[in-house]
C-alpha positions as CSV (number, residue, x, y, z in Angstrom):
1,M,0.0,0.0,0.0
2,I,1.4,3.4,-1.0
3,T,-0.2,6.6,0.1
4,V,0.3,10.3,-0.6
5,G,-0.4,13.1,1.7
6,I,-0.7,16.7,0.4
7,D,-0.8,19.7,2.8
8,I,-2.0,22.9,1.1
9,G,-0.9,25.8,3.2
10,S,-1.3,29.5,2.7
11,L,2.3,30.0,1.7
12,S,3.5,26.5,0.6
13,T,2.1,23.2,-0.5
14,K,3.8,20.1,0.8
15,S,3.5,16.4,-0.2
16,A,4.9,13.1,1.2
17,I,4.7,9.4,0.1
18,L,4.6,6.6,2.6
19,N,4.7,2.8,2.0
20,D,3.0,0.1,4.1
21,K,6.1,-0.1,6.3
22,K,5.4,3.6,7.2
23,E,8.6,4.6,5.5
24,I,8.8,8.1,3.9
25,L,9.8,7.4,0.3
26,A,9.9,11.1,-0.8
27,Y,8.6,14.6,0.1
28,D,8.3,17.9,-1.8
29,V,7.6,21.5,-1.1
30,V,6.4,24.2,-3.6
31,F,5.0,27.7,-3.2
32,T,1.2,27.7,-3.1
33,G,0.7,31.0,-5.1
34,G,-2.8,32.0,-6.2
35,N,-3.9,28.5,-7.3
36,N,-3.9,25.9,-4.6
37,R,-5.3,23.2,-6.9
38,Q,-2.4,23.8,-9.3
39,S,0.2,23.8,-6.5
40,A,-1.3,20.4,-5.3
41,E,-0.9,19.0,-8.8
42,I,2.7,20.3,-9.1
43,T,3.9,18.9,-5.8
44,F,2.0,15.6,-6.4
45,N,3.9,15.1,-9.7
46,N,7.2,16.2,-8.1
47,V,7.0,13.8,-5.3
48,L,6.0,10.9,-7.6
49,K,9.1,11.7,-9.7
50,K,11.3,11.8,-6.6
51,A,10.0,8.4,-5.5
52,G,10.3,6.9,-8.9
53,L,6.6,6.1,-9.0
54,N,3.6,6.8,-11.3
55,K,0.0,7.7,-10.5
56,S,-1.3,4.2,-11.0
57,E,0.9,2.9,-8.2
58,I,-0.7,5.2,-5.6
59,D,-3.5,3.6,-3.6
60,L,-4.8,6.7,-1.8
61,V,-4.4,10.4,-1.7
62,V,-5.3,12.3,1.4
63,T,-5.3,16.1,1.5
64,T,-5.1,18.6,4.3
65,G,-4.6,22.3,4.9
66,Y,-6.5,25.4,3.7
67,G,-7.1,24.0,0.2
68,R,-7.8,20.4,1.1
69,E,-11.3,20.3,-0.4
70,N,-10.1,21.8,-3.7
71,V,-8.1,18.9,-5.0
72,P,-10.0,16.8,-7.6
73,F,-7.8,13.7,-7.3
74,S,-8.0,13.6,-3.5
75,D,-9.6,10.5,-2.0
76,K,-10.2,12.0,1.4
77,H,-9.5,15.3,3.2
78,V,-8.7,15.7,6.9
79,S,-8.1,18.7,9.1
80,E,-4.5,19.8,9.5
81,I,-4.8,19.5,13.3
82,T,-5.4,15.8,13.0
83,C,-2.7,15.4,10.4
84,H,0.0,17.1,12.4
85,A,-0.9,15.0,15.4
86,K,-0.7,11.8,13.4
87,G,2.5,12.9,11.7
88,I,4.3,13.6,14.9
89,H,3.0,10.4,16.5
90,L,4.3,8.3,13.6
91,L,7.8,9.7,13.9
92,K,7.9,10.4,17.7
93,P,5.2,8.4,19.4
94,H,6.3,9.6,22.9
95,I,5.3,13.2,22.2
96,R,2.3,14.6,24.0
97,T,2.3,18.3,23.1
98,I,2.8,19.9,19.6
99,L,3.5,23.4,18.6
100,D,3.0,24.0,14.9
101,I,4.0,27.4,13.5
102,G,3.2,27.7,9.8
103,G,3.2,30.6,7.4
104,Q,0.1,32.4,8.6
105,D,-1.2,30.5,11.6
106,S,0.0,28.7,14.7
107,K,-1.5,25.8,16.6
108,A,-0.9,24.2,20.0
109,I,-2.1,20.5,20.1
110,L,-2.3,18.1,23.0
111,I,-2.4,14.4,22.0
112,D,-2.7,11.1,23.7
113,K,-0.5,8.0,23.5
114,D,-2.3,6.9,20.3
115,G,-1.8,10.3,18.5
116,N,-5.4,11.3,19.0
117,V,-6.1,15.0,19.6
118,I,-7.3,15.8,23.2
119,N,-7.3,19.6,22.9
120,F,-6.0,22.3,20.6
121,M,-5.9,26.0,20.2
122,M,-5.3,27.9,16.9
123,N,-4.2,31.4,16.1
124,D,-5.1,32.3,12.5
125,K,-6.1,36.0,13.1
126,C,-2.7,37.5,13.0
127,A,0.5,36.6,11.2
128,A,2.8,38.3,13.8
129,G,3.6,35.0,15.5
130,C,4.1,33.0,12.3
131,G,6.4,32.4,9.4
132,R,5.2,35.3,7.3
133,F,6.3,37.6,10.1
134,L,9.8,36.2,9.9
135,E,9.8,36.7,6.1
136,I,8.9,40.4,6.5
137,I,11.5,40.9,9.2
138,S,14.3,39.2,7.2
139,K,13.5,41.6,4.3
140,A,13.5,44.6,6.6
141,L,16.9,43.5,7.9
142,N,18.2,42.6,4.5
143,V,19.2,39.1,5.6
144,K,18.2,35.7,4.3
145,L,15.3,34.0,6.1
146,E,17.3,30.8,6.5
147,D,20.1,32.7,8.3
148,L,17.9,34.1,11.1
149,G,18.6,31.2,13.4
150,D,22.4,31.5,13.2
151,I,22.2,35.3,13.4
152,S,20.2,35.1,16.7
153,M,22.8,32.8,18.2
154,Q,25.3,35.7,18.1
155,A,23.1,38.0,20.2
156,T,24.4,39.5,23.5
157,S,20.8,40.4,24.5
158,A,17.3,40.5,23.1
159,A,16.0,43.8,21.7
160,R,12.5,44.5,23.0
161,I,9.8,44.2,20.3
162,S,6.7,45.6,21.9
163,S,4.2,45.8,19.0
164,M,1.6,43.0,18.6
165,C,1.1,43.8,14.9
166,T,3.3,42.7,12.0
167,V,3.2,46.1,10.3
168,F,4.0,48.1,13.4
169,A,6.7,45.5,14.5
170,E,8.4,45.9,11.1
171,T,8.5,49.7,11.7
172,E,9.9,49.1,15.2
173,V,12.6,46.9,13.7
174,V,13.6,49.5,11.2
175,S,13.8,52.1,14.0
176,L,16.0,49.7,16.1
177,V,18.4,49.4,13.1
178,A,18.4,53.2,12.7
179,V,19.6,53.7,16.3
180,G,22.4,51.2,15.8
181,T,20.9,48.2,17.7
182,P,23.0,45.1,16.7
183,I,21.2,42.9,14.1
184,P,21.6,39.7,16.2
185,N,19.9,41.4,19.2
186,I,17.0,42.5,17.0
187,V,16.6,39.0,15.6
188,K,16.6,37.4,19.0
189,G,14.0,40.0,20.1
190,V,11.8,39.0,17.2
191,H,12.2,35.3,18.1
192,E,11.3,36.0,21.7
193,S,8.2,37.9,20.6
194,I,7.0,35.0,18.4
195,V,7.8,32.5,21.2
196,S,5.9,34.5,23.8
197,R,2.7,34.2,21.7
198,A,3.3,30.5,21.1
199,T,3.8,29.9,24.8
200,S,0.5,31.5,25.6
201,L,-1.2,29.1,23.1
202,L,0.6,26.1,24.6
203,K,-0.4,27.1,28.2
204,T,-4.0,27.4,27.0
205,V,-4.2,23.7,25.9
206,G,-2.1,22.5,28.8
207,I,1.6,21.6,28.3
208,T,2.3,17.9,28.8
209,E,5.9,16.7,28.2
210,P,7.5,15.7,25.9
211,V,7.0,18.6,23.6
212,A,7.7,18.8,19.9
213,M,7.5,21.6,17.3
214,S,6.4,21.2,13.6
215,G,5.9,23.6,10.7
216,G,8.5,25.4,8.6
217,V,9.4,27.8,11.5
218,A,10.8,24.7,13.4
219,K,13.8,24.8,11.1
220,N,14.8,28.0,12.8
221,K,17.1,26.9,15.6
222,G,16.9,30.4,17.2
223,I,13.2,29.9,17.7
224,I,13.7,26.5,19.2
225,K,16.4,27.9,21.6
226,S,14.1,30.7,22.7
227,L,11.2,28.3,23.1
228,E,13.2,26.0,25.3
229,D,14.5,28.9,27.4
230,M,10.9,30.2,27.9
231,L,9.4,26.8,28.7
232,N,12.4,25.6,30.6
233,M,12.2,22.2,28.8
234,T,13.5,20.4,25.8
235,V,11.6,20.9,22.5
236,E,12.1,18.1,20.0
237,V,12.0,18.5,16.2
238,T,11.7,15.8,13.6
239,D,13.8,15.6,10.4
240,Y,10.8,16.8,8.4
241,P,9.1,19.7,10.3
242,Q,7.8,21.5,7.3
243,V,6.1,18.5,5.8
244,M,4.7,17.1,9.0
245,G,1.1,17.7,7.9
246,A,1.6,15.9,4.6
247,I,3.3,13.0,6.4
248,G,0.4,12.8,8.8
249,A,-2.1,12.8,5.9
250,A,-0.2,10.0,4.2
251,F,-0.2,8.1,7.5
252,I,-3.9,8.5,7.8
253,G,-4.2,7.1,4.3
254,Q,-2.4,4.0,5.5
255,L,-4.8,3.7,8.5
256,I,-7.8,4.1,6.2
257,G,-6.4,1.5,3.8
258,K,-6.3,-1.1,6.6
């Protein structure tokens, strides 16, 4: 049995292929753009090519994310909350609390020993605590998005970012640069601002250790460090944080296939 999971997010669309041994055969990430149906088709073809498979060899396609109901070749669509829970459970079955920070929303998810969702809280009203915020800040600082984690590790202290709005926070960052605040200190301050919001979400659902983080922002080691410092606990990350929803969708396909 071979299943494909496709996670259509606001900024990127991800796909993953699992076999019946629950092994990840391939994964892929593309920009969503203005046509989520097209991005799903593109990443589906990409991941098939990476795995050396053709469409006739796929038993089930499960979609999740914002555009999950807009994929004509989908066999089933499932909420991203459930998919992230199942994805983490597949790779790290001991995890009980998940923080998922995506492009434009963030989620805190509490799960049981079987990967079932017990409680969750979602923030999709503001991008200030999400990946889109980091993109905007990286452009304002004229640094690469993927370098923010390393840059923050050079900080001697964290600059205070007081604004709760992406637009105003960007203005605040520009002002900090203008007065000569070191870039690493600004980046660390931005990370702490994001983590502060995330911590509030986690406390709302109730933090049960062990804790893991998923979503593209989990690739930022500065965020992980700030989160561990604020929670005073270890935060685990899988090898595939950005495609966790797609992996979970493919895993659900395996469970359905049984």
